[in-house]
C-alpha positions, 0 to 999 in steps of 0.5 A: 109295330110303329103304332105299338112304339107310338103307343108305348112312347105316349103311354111312357110320356103320360106316366112321366107327366102323371108322375110329375103332376103327382109329385107336385100335388104330393109336394104341395099337399105335404107343404100344405100339411106342414103349414096346417100343423104349424098353424095349429101349433101357433093357434095352441100357443096363442090360446095358451097365451090368451089364457095366461093373459085372462088369468093375469087380467082376472088377478089384477081385477081381483087386486084392484077390487080388493084395493078399491074396497079399501079406498074412498073417491072424493073430490075437494075444491079449495076456494080462495075467496078471490075467484080462485077455485082449485079442484082435486077431483077423483082423489083416492084415500084410504077409508076412514080418512078425515077431511083434515087428512085429505087436506093435508095430503093435497095442500099446505095446512096450518091448524090449531088443535082444541082438545075435545073439539078438534082442529081448526084450520088457520091457513091453506096454501099460505092463505091465512086466517085474517082477523079484521075486528077481534070477535066481530069480523074477519076471514077464515077457512070454512068447509062445505060438503055438497048435499045431492039430495038437497042440491046445495052446499051445506056447511060442515058441522064438526071439525075437519079431523072429525069428519070421516070421508065417504065414497063420492064426497064432494067437499069445499074449503071456502076462505070466507068473510064473517061479521057479527 
């Protein structure tokens, strides 16, 4: 009988220990399932946020491309003839803009209008045309465009209000001495 009692106590102890261990494992398993569901829910939320962000990025990229298609990117230098050259690189202006409109955008400009011929720049940022000897010698503002194919600056062939800017143009106003 003692053996039976000892076996019963051992069996009861084993049952209690097994139940406690099983309950702990079940609790850990249930907790892991909750954590997994929570992680899946967060992943779903993050996927949704990522999808929204990608859609917004695509929309912004399209708007940028649409806007960029309406602009030209140009660079302008103003050479004051005394060693000072100021650059305005990567300036975005609407397609159809002229050298005059770019210059007016970036500097204080004075000019004269000659009907049928265009504008003649007389002053940029307070540096004005200066005539030393009428019709023979002076200092004036001339504009140039850089020719990549030739690798050099070429003097503008038209009035500043007649030159329509092209994407990538590299332009320069130069305060130049002239003499005939």
